[in-house]
N, C-alpha and C positions, 0 to 999 in steps of 0.2 A: 503494500498500501505506501501509495506517495504521498505525505501530507503538505508539501506544499501546495496541492489543490485545498487542500483542509480550510474552513471557516476558521478565522483568531478571532483574538478578542477587540480585534483595528474593520474587523466583517461586524460585528456587533453594535460598536456604537459607536459614536462619529467623530471624530477626532477630539475636538473635545467634550467632554461629556459632563462639568459640572464636578467634578470629582472634591473634594473638602479637601485632603490634600494635594489638588495641584494649582499652580503660584499662581493659576492666571483665574483660578475662582475671585468671585470681591467679596473685600471682607464681608461678613453678616453683623448685622444693626445690634446694637446691644439694646437685652433683654430691658434690664431697667428704664432704657432709651424707649421704647415705644410702652410701657408699665405706666411712667410717665403721663404722655401721651393721654393712654386711655384713661387716667384717671380724671389728668385738666379739661380733655368731653367730656367727663362725664363730670364734673362739675358746669364747666359752662354751659348744657345742659337742661342741669338743679336749677341754677339761676334761672334759663328763661322761662322754664315752667313753672318758675312764681312768677317771673313775670308777667305771662299769661294765667293765671288763678287774679294776683293781685287786680291787671288789671280787664279782668270778668267781673269782679265784684264791686272794679267802681274806685278801685286804691287808689288815684294814680303817685303819692308819692311813694307808697312804696313798691311799686312796678316797678318806679327809676330807677331805683336801690337797687334791688336785681340786675335790672339792666346792666346799672353803673358794676356791680361788681362781675358779673363780664364781664365788659368790659377790662377791666384791670388784670382780671386772671388772666384771658386772651391777652394784652398789650403784652404781658410782665413775660408771658411764650415763644413774646417774635420778639422779648427785646436780647 
């Protein structure tokens, strides 16, 4: 049997398959960064929900305060 005609690993996978030990693989993002971003989005969503509830109850001062808190959280994240 001639092994020259048998398929090998190069025939089954593309030239670059994204193996974690390959130096061409991009660095993975830090998990803590993703968790922090998810927490921030949840906080902003909660403030917006609070503002919507206050607006529904015609409490404009509480709605404004909740929107300001959401804005400050977003500004802090983007700074």
